N, C-alpha and C positions, 0 to 999 in steps of 0.2 A: 295141521288140524285136528287131531289126533290129540297129541298131548290136552291140548284144548278143553275138549269134552273128557278126557278122563279126569282132569281136575273139580272139571263140572260137577260131573256126576258122582266123585269120590267125595263132595264138599258141599251137600244137597244145603246149606243153610248156607244161603249168598243177601249180599244186597244190593240191591237195586236202586240208583241217583237219577232223580228226575228234575227236570224244571217245571216246579208250578206253573199253575196260571197265574195265581202272584205275580209270581214272577222270583221268586225264592227258592232256594232247593227243596228239596225234598230223598227221602232215604226213605225205604220202603225191605222189609224181608220179601226174597219171591227165590223162583225156583225154576228149577231150568227144566227143555222134555229130553228136548230129544235132539243130534245131528240129522240131518237127509238134505243130498246132494250138498254138501257143504253148507247149511243154512245153520245157523241154531235159533232153536222155537221155542218158547214160552208160548203162556196161555192169560187173563185174566178175563177182568168180569168185565163187562162196557156198564157195568153204573154204579163202578168205584171212580174215584182218583182219578190213578194214577190211570188209570184211560185218557180220563177228559186231560189229564195234562201231557201224555205220549202225546194225541191227535195235535194240542196244541202245541208242542213246542220236542219234537220227536225223538230228540238226541238223546243216550244214557249210559251212564258209566256204572260193569255190576263189580264190587271188589267180594274175591272171597280172601278164605284164610286155610289155610290144615293145619291141625294138631300137628303137626313137624315142622312147624312157622315158616309154609311157602308160600306165598300169594299169587294172586291174580287178580290184575282188572284189566276189565275187560270192555270196549265201549266201542258204538253205529248206531244207528240210526235204525232208528225201531218202523216195520212197515207189516203190515197191518194187512193179510190174506185171507179169506175166506177161503178155510182151504178142509176138506171135510175127512179127507186120506189124516189129513196133519192133526186135528179136530179127533178123530180117533185112537193115533198116535198118544195124544197128549192121556185118553182116556187110562191110558194101559198103569196109571201112575192113580192104585190109590184116591189121596187124595184128591188127584183131580175125578178123580169120577163120581167119586161120596159131591164137590161143588157141583157138578155139568151134567152126576149120570150121561147124558147124550150128546151128539156130535150135532144135534138139529138144535141145543139149546137158543135162544133165541141171546140173550147172553150172556153167550160164554164166546171168546174171542181171540186169534192165536201172533202171533208174529214172527220176525224174523230179524234178524243183527241183523246190516251193511254197512260200507266203507267202515269196515273203524280197527281199532286192532286190540291183542290179545297177548297180553306181558307177564309174563309167568317169571317171580325173583323169591329166592327161598336170602339166608342167611348165609349164605358160603364166601361170598366177596368174592364169583365169577362174576360176569354183567348177565344180567336179567337174557332171558333167552323171548322172542320177537313174535308171533303171527296175527296176517293180515285177514281181515275177514268180510 
């Protein structure tokens, strides 16, 4: 899991693929917040389409690449949790802080991924590294 967290932290431009409520794929830029107790945490706004899409179809996949042409594919089920301490942790990111100001903001939502896996690959010819999440 350490390698997955490092990759996500080192490469902040990430793309989240979801199934839209129209049944069609959607891909959006997204940002990893942090890992706590083995859970990978993310945040969003409950007024956005991505929130409604995740409520309807919670399975996602993220794809991230590094500047040295390594990449990670991370998939799982998004589980929303009303967790003040996680929201406060997300607010340590200035981008998140600017959007939501406080953990009490009623549109501020946090979720983690479960029942998934991460695969880190590169162009070395070596087999990919796989991790359960």
